[in-house]
N, C-alpha and C positions, 0 to 999 in steps of 0.2 A: 504494500500500500504506500503510495507516495502522497506527500502533502504539497499543495501548490504554494509557492512562495510569492507573495504579492509585494512588489516594490512600492513603497510609499511615494506619492506624488508630492514633492515639496512645492509650495506656492512660489511662483516666479518672484525674483527679487523686486521689491517695490510694490508688489500686489498686496492689497489689504486682506488679512486672514480673518474672515468673518466668524469662524467657528472655534478657533483655537482656545481662547481663554474660557469660554463658557463650557465647552465640551470637556476640557481638562478638569474644570471644577466638578462637573457632573460625574466624571469617571472616579475622581477622588472621593466624592460623597458616596457613590455606589459602594466602593470598597469599604469605607468606614461603617456604613450601615450594615453591610453583610456581616462584618465582624461583630457588630453590636448585637444583631439578632442571634448570631451563633453562640455567643458566650453568656447570654442573658440567663440569670438564675431565676427560673420561673417560680421558685418557692418564695421569692421576694416580690411582693405585689408592687412595690414602688419601682423596682427594676423593670417589671413588665409594663407598667404605665409609661415609663420613660421610653421603652422600645416602641410602644404603640404610638406615642407622640412623635418620635423620630420618623417612623414610617409614614405617618400622616403628613408631616411637614415635607418629607422627601417627595411623596406623591404630588403634593401641591406644587413644588418647585418644578418637577419634571412635566407635569401637565401644563403649567404656565409656559415653560420653554417650548413645548410642542405647539401650543395654540399660537404663540407669537411667530414661530417659524411658519406655520400654515398661513397666518394672516399677512405677514410681510415678505418673507423670503420666497415662499412658494407662489404667492400671488404675483410678485414681481417677475419671477422666472417664467411662469406660465404665459405672462403677457408678451414675452420676447421669444421664448422657446417652448411652444406648446408641447405638452407631453413630457417635459424634462423631469418633472417631479412625481411622475406616476408611481414609481417604485417606492419612493420615500413616503408618499401620501398613504399608500397601502400599508406600509410598516407603521405609520402613525396610528392608523385604525387599530392595528394589533396592540399597540401600546395602550390605547384607551381601554381595551379589554383587560390588559394586565393591571392597570391602575384600579379598576373595579375589583378584580380578584384580590389584589394585595390589601385593599381597604377592608374587604370582607374577612380576609384571613387575620388581619390585625385585630379586628373587633372580636373575632372568634377567640384569639389568644387572650384579649382583655377580659372576656366573660367566662373563660374556662375555669373549671374547678381544679384543685391540685392534681387530681388523677388524670384529667384530660389535658392539662397544660403542656406537658412535654410533647405530645403528639401535635398539638396546635402550634407550638414553637417550630417543630420540625417542618410542618406543612408551610408555614410562613417563610422559613429559611430557604427551603428548596424552591418555592415559587419566586422569591425575590432573586435568588441566584440565577434562575432561568431568565427572568426579565433582564437582569443585569447583563448576562451574556448576549442576549438579543440586542439590547440597546447599545452596547459597546460596538458590536458589528454594524449596527445601523449608523452610529455616529461616524464610524470609519468610512462608510459608504458616502455619507454627506460630504466629508472632508475631501475624499479622493475621487468622487464622481460629480457631485453637484458643484463643488467649489470651482473646478476648472471651467465649468459652463458659466458660472457667475463672473469669473475673471475675463472670459472671452466676450461677455455681453454687457458688462457694467464697468464704469469707471470706479476708481477708489472712492471718489467723492459720493457716488451713488450708493456704494456699499456702506460707507460710513453713515449716510443718511438713513438707510434701512436700519442699521444698528441703532441709530439715534431714536428712530420711531419706536423700536422695540423697547429700548431702555425707558423712554418716556412713558410707555404704556404700563410699565410694571409698578404695581402699588408698593408703597414703602415697606409693608410687612413682608411681601414676597422678595423685594430687593435685598432685605437682610439675609434671607436664605441663600440667594444667589451669591452675594458678596462673601458670605461666610465660606461657601464652597470654593469660590474662585480664588480668594486670598489664601486659603489653606493649601491649595494645589499649586500656587504660583512659586516660581523661583524668586530669590531676593530681588533680582533686577525687574522681573515682571511685576512683583508686588509694589516696588517703589514707583514704577511707571503708572500702575493702576491707581495708587493712592494719590499721586501727584495730580493726575487728571481729575480724580474725584474732588480733591480739595479745591482745585481751580474752578470747578463747575458747580459747587454746592455751597449753600449758606454755611457759615462756620458752625452753628449749632447742629445742623443736620450732619455735617461731616464728623463732628465729635461724637454724635450718637452712633 
């Protein structure tokens, strides 16, 4: 059995990378949540409640990301290259089903009695691991299939305007989730650049928060 080796497509020098920071943050958050679910002591109700809260927040962030990609990136791409987002859109539909499954499994763990809790934890862990695997593959496809099409059909200014509309549409409570994930996943240089840009574009009190 042979495994196909896919060579990453590096964005051309000077082309704006629309996906890197947010996808890196989501990948990092996926891994941390998978570990959190795996090691949760289901005998400790406060630990269970923390895991359930973390799953619900993560689903909210991922759902928001998906909806903004549909509204801004996919809409813009389809207007210039009809059919370009068909595969990604179909995968987004699958993610919606995953979000519903994960929410239900998290609630099942929250309400499970001590006897049923280990099985509920295992079910949530396995379902999240499967979603995580699918989403990592999906994000890779967006970066190495959709992004070259974006680069061929949009200027950097247009791509930055798309990102600006997405950021502007994210409510403050959801933005906290995104920034927590993105900053945790960033290199020191990326973190400095991100925070410098935020400080320049936000009121002082909001930045401090």
